[in-house]
TORSEVO-201392 format. One record per residue (C-alpha): x, y, z. Coordinates in steps of 0.1 Angstrom, whole numbers, plus 5000, padded with zeros to 4 digits. Layout:
<pts>
XYZ...
</pts>
This chain:
<pts>
500050005000503150225001502050435031498950545012495550525028494150175022490850185001487749995013484749914992481949855017478749685007475949775032472349705023471149895053472950215059471750565071469250715065467550375065465950335099467250005112469549875139471849735112472350085099473950175133476649915128477349985092477550365098479950325127482150085108482450335080482850635103485550495125487550315098487650645079489150805111491650515113493050615079490850425054489450575022485850435025483350394997479950265008477750094982474050104994470550144980469150484973467250615004464150644982463750264982463150245020459750275037461250415069464150665068465550925091466851265078468651205044470251555046471851465079473351155063474751365035476351605060477751325081479351155050480951485040482251545075483851205077485151205042483150895032482150834996478750674988477650494957473850474957472050204938468650094926466849794939464949534920462149304933461149534961457949334965459949064982460449285013457349505016457949575053461249755045461049855008458750084990456649884967453049824955451549644985447849644978445449484953446949294924450449414933450249274967448848944954451648914928454249004954452948734977453448474950457048594944457748594982456648234984458748124955461848294969461348135003460847794986464147814967466047944998466948294985466748605007464348895002467049134992468248934962466949214939469749434951472649224937472249314900471449674908474549714929476649534903475549784877476250084900479749944905480449884868482650194866484950084894488349994879491149754888493449894914490950154927490349954959492349734982489649514998485949454999483849435031480249305031477849315060474949075062472148995065470949005039473348735028472948804991475349095000478048825005477348694969477749044956481149084974482348754958481348864923483049204926486149024942486548824911486149114887488349354906490949094918490449184955490148994988486749015005485749005042482348895054480749065084478048855101475549055121473448735125473948375117472748245082472147875079471747845117468948095126468048125163464748285154463548005131462747635136463347555099466547385088468547555060468447395026471547195016472047424986472147725009474747555032476947475002476647844991477647965025480547715026481847844992481648215002483448145035486147935019486948204994486948495019490048655032488548685067485248655085483848865114480848785136479248975165479648725194481648435206478848175206477948225170481548235161481947885176478947765157480347895124483847755131482447415140480447395108482947535084486447515100487347875098490047875125492148195126490248335097487348415121487248715144484648845168483749205162480849295186478349575182478949885203477850235210479050565197479950795226479951105203476451025190474950955223476451255240474051475220470951295231468651495253466351285276462651285268460651425296457851175303456551335334456350995351458550685356458850535321459550165313460650155276460949875251462049955216462349695188460949375174459549045188460148695175457548465191457748235209461348325221461348705222457948815235456849085260454748845281457048825312457149205315453349235312452948955338455249145362453449475356450149305364451549225398452949575403449649725394448149575426451049685448450250005467453850105473454650085435451650295426452750575449454750685419453050725385454450475359453750365323455150115299456150265265456450065233458350185202458049955172455949795145454249515165451649685187449249405183451449165203451949415231448249505232447249145234449549065263448749395281445049305279445748945291447449075322445149365329447549655324446349805291445650145307449350155317450650105281451550385256452250305219454550525198454850325166457950335143459650665150462950825142466050685159466651015176463250995193463950635204467350735219465751035237463050805251465650555263467750825279464650965297463450625308463750485343464350145328465050015293464149655285466149405264464849055257466848785239464748475247462248385274462648015270464447805295466047545272469247695261471147645228474347795215472247985190470248145218473248215239474748425211471848675208473049015218470749285203472549585190470249815209471549665242474849855237473150185230470950155262474150085282475950365264473150605274473650515311470050385315469450095339468649775318466149505326467549205307465448895301467648615288468648255294470848205325474048185304475048355273477348605257475248905267475848825304479648845299479149195285476649285312479349205338481349505327478649745340476449775370473649895347472249555338469849345359469149015343466348755349465048445331461648465314460148245340461248455370458248685372458848745409462348875402461249095373458349245393460549305424463249475403460649695386458949775419462349885434463150085402459850275403460650365439464050495429466150215442468250125411471850245410473250375378476550225367479150305341479250245304482150005295484750175274485649855255482349865237482650215223482750205185486050395186487550085202485549815184486549955150490249925159489749545160488149545126490849775113493449515122491449235105491249435073494849555072496049195078493849065050495249325026498849255036498348875031496948914996499248764969496748584946492948594949491748344975489048214952491848104927493847934955490747734967489847644931493347504926493247304958490047134948491946974919494646824942494146454949492946404985495846194998499446245007
</pts>
């Protein structure tokens, strides 16, 4: 690289201003790698394709401030993901989209497959020698396929960044198709390095594909600069806040509503006014459980709002809630669930009610701060007692762990990428292709 800034081509399907937790990771990767001396070019869909976006002008200003280039692309087959992408979602259009979604699911493709060709076209002007390495963040895992295709054309190594697992999905009971497993194996074998967000999922990936030293854990984190500007929302009462999605039967709000039902009848807790606030796109689930446990009058719905509003709510909350799984039976897949929002709540300095299996990666992170108070989903007594004490002002505030700031997390990724660039002699896909023709005996 001759002391010049290394050049990164970064494929990020979700990136600001797209309103998604994944955008937080991809933005901070781009931001802090740029500060560590990388020339970063992000390839991402045009903001107009998304249903939910934050301020596009702020994103433009932020990119300019950090010196990050952006290649914006089109997006085909938006009907495959009507929850996230702008598409015709009523009448004949909805019917036709439903048929397409069933076909894609049947053949094991992901709903963002329509981005691959559009992104390739947008990158057609990129010339040999203009980049040093490719980084692709998934899901969607079609992004990995895109990275491999551009790797071959541009003669570059590529690194795969797993935010979730692919063929082993902790939120699904369905087994992956054999063809999908083969596809993942090929992409991993030809990659220069692989990163994943937690130790447990890293162990799963290594056990299945034998990645050894190629695999590194790069957790999520929180951006101290970003959170420093967040002003707390003034609720006017003790606020218990949950922001995000549910994945029944593992990630549900039921234990919290059961605990609130008990608190409602406790005179000492009701001496202080309190309400549960939900930010997200699944109000029906929250409403059903609130009615089941008789606390509907204590629940406030906010819908899908700007990330800045969610952060303000979490900073102003008395307690922020994180749920990984309420089920008792543990698996390595469940042990690895560490929601990205967990780091941001910790970074905001808000006490956290964590509902998770008794063991898991999230507990090792929680041990670095006094902010997190964890319970299993079956421990309704523990949850209700904790909330009762919190409402009465008896929850100490701890410190946010410095190790999980994005400024520090990005340094680990910087090392992975620089080492991959330094090792490059011939494209890894050529090396592996050659090895397949060697007789399998000494």
